[in-house]
ZASE-781653 format. One record per residue: residue number from 1; residue in one letter; x, y, z of N, C-alpha, C in turn. Coordinates in pm, 1 decimal, m for minus. Layout:
BEGIN
> NUM|A|X|Y|Z|X|Y|Z|X|Y|Z
...
END
This chain:
BEGIN
> 1|M|1368.9|333.0|1727.0|1261.6|347.7|1630.5|1131.4|373.8|1704.1
> 2|D|1051.1|462.7|1648.9|919.7|492.6|1705.7|825.9|374.2|1688.5
> 3|E|727.9|368.0|1776.9|620.9|269.3|1759.5|542.7|306.2|1634.0
> 4|P|508.3|207.0|1553.2|430.0|240.0|1433.5|289.5|287.6|1469.1
> 5|R|240.3|378.0|1389.6|103.4|426.9|1402.2|25.1|362.4|1288.9
> 6|I|m86.2|298.8|1319.9|m168.6|233.0|1219.3|m273.3|332.2|1169.7
> 7|C|m275.4|351.9|1039.4|m371.0|442.9|976.9|m457.4|364.1|879.5
> 8|I|m584.9|394.6|878.7|m677.7|338.8|780.9|m718.9|454.1|689.6
> 9|A|m700.2|434.3|560.0|m731.9|541.8|465.4|m796.6|483.8|341.1
> 10|D|m873.0|566.4|273.4|m926.3|518.9|146.5|m818.5|533.4|38.4
> 11|W|m842.3|473.8|m75.0|m743.6|466.7|m182.4|m698.2|604.7|m228.9
> 12|H|m789.8|697.6|m240.1|m754.7|829.9|m290.7|m661.3|903.5|m195.1
> 13|E|m674.4|878.8|m65.0|m585.2|939.2|33.5|m452.4|865.0|42.0
> 14|A|m454.7|733.7|23.9|m338.2|650.2|51.4|m253.7|615.2|m70.4
> 15|R|m305.2|630.1|m187.6|m239.4|577.7|m308.4|m91.5|616.1|m320.2
> 16|D|m58.7|742.6|m305.2|80.3|785.9|m323.4|175.1|724.5|m220.5
> 17|K|124.3|693.9|m102.0|208.0|631.5|1.0|210.1|479.6|m12.2
> 18|V|99.6|422.4|m53.8|85.8|276.6|m60.4|153.2|216.2|m183.2
> 19|M|146.2|283.0|m296.4|195.6|224.2|m421.3|343.4|185.9|m419.5
> 20|P|434.4|267.2|m367.3|574.1|223.5|m364.6|595.8|97.3|m280.3
> 21|V|521.7|84.8|m171.3|533.1|m34.4|m86.7|478.5|m155.7|m159.9
> 22|R|363.6|m142.0|m221.1|305.0|m253.9|m295.5|393.8|m296.0|m411.5
> 23|E|451.6|m200.6|m481.3|543.6|m230.9|m591.6|661.3|m315.0|m541.2
> 24|T|720.6|m272.5|m429.8|834.9|m345.4|m374.1|795.4|m484.6|m327.9
> 25|V|690.9|m493.4|m245.8|652.4|m621.7|m186.0|594.7|m718.6|m287.8
> 26|F|495.3|m676.2|m361.4|424.5|m770.3|m448.0|494.2|m792.7|m582.3
> 27|V|536.2|m686.6|m648.0|593.2|m701.3|m782.2|739.4|m745.7|m775.2
> 28|Q|821.9|m672.1|m701.7|964.4|m703.5|m699.1|996.3|m827.6|m615.9
> 29|E|942.1|m835.8|m493.7|979.0|m945.9|m405.1|899.5|m1073.7|m430.4
> 30|Q|769.8|m1061.8|m458.6|687.0|m1181.2|m474.5|660.7|m1218.0|m620.0
> 31|G|704.3|m1134.5|m712.6|691.8|m1167.1|m853.9|552.2|m1155.9|m912.4
> 32|V|464.7|m1078.2|m848.3|330.2|m1056.9|m903.3|343.8|m970.2|m1028.8
> 33|P|283.3|m1010.5|m1139.5|290.9|m927.4|m1260.0|230.3|m788.7|m1233.5
> 34|P|299.4|m683.0|m1274.3|250.1|m547.4|m1247.0|109.4|m521.8|m1299.9
> 35|E|74.4|m585.0|m1410.8|m57.3|m559.4|m1470.1|m172.5|m616.8|m1388.2
> 36|I|m145.5|m706.8|m1293.3|m254.5|m759.0|m1209.0|m242.3|m715.3|m1063.2
> 37|E|m139.7|m638.8|m1030.7|m120.2|m596.9|m891.7|m232.1|m502.8|m847.2
> 38|L|m276.8|m415.6|m932.3|m390.2|m328.2|m901.9|m515.7|m388.7|m961.9
> 39|D|m628.8|m364.3|m897.8|m754.2|m411.0|m957.0|m865.7|m311.1|m931.2
> 40|E|m982.2|m342.0|m982.7|m1095.4|m249.2|m972.7|m1146.0|m231.0|m830.2
> 41|A|m1105.9|m317.4|m737.8|m1151.2|m305.5|m599.2|m1070.3|m202.9|m519.2
> 42|D|m949.7|m171.0|m562.0|m865.7|m79.7|m484.6|m933.8|52.6|m449.1
> 43|P|m1000.4|119.6|m542.3|m1062.4|247.6|m507.2|m1174.2|237.6|m402.9
> 44|T|m1233.3|120.9|m385.4|m1343.7|107.7|m290.0|m1303.2|37.9|m161.0
> 45|C|m1177.0|m2.1|m150.1|m1128.3|m71.6|m29.8|m1065.0|26.5|67.6
> 46|R|m1060.2|m13.6|192.3|m983.6|58.9|292.1|m843.2|1.5|290.4
> 47|H|m744.6|86.3|312.6|m605.4|43.5|311.1|m543.4|77.0|445.7
> 48|A|m478.3|m21.5|507.2|m412.0|m2.9|635.9|m263.8|22.6|611.7
> 49|M|m210.2|119.8|683.7|m68.5|152.4|672.8|m10.1|161.4|812.6
> 50|A|109.1|106.5|830.7|184.4|124.6|954.5|289.8|231.0|925.2
> 51|I|287.4|339.9|999.6|373.7|454.1|971.0|458.3|486.2|1093.6
> 52|T|588.1|510.4|1069.3|676.4|560.7|1174.2|735.5|692.7|1126.9
> 53|R|791.9|767.6|1218.8|851.6|895.6|1181.5|986.1|879.1|1113.5
> 54|D|1051.6|765.9|1132.1|1183.8|748.5|1071.9|1184.4|653.5|960.0
END
């Protein structure tokens, strides 16, 4: 496995990549209600992603 590359992106750049991970981790695994998983701060926050090629 490749070493992960850490990327910092704003919400508009990261949303399509971040949302499936957040859905799995927070809603499915941790039981966070979907209606509170997103909030008004998401568009103004920076989001960190660890990305590998595989």
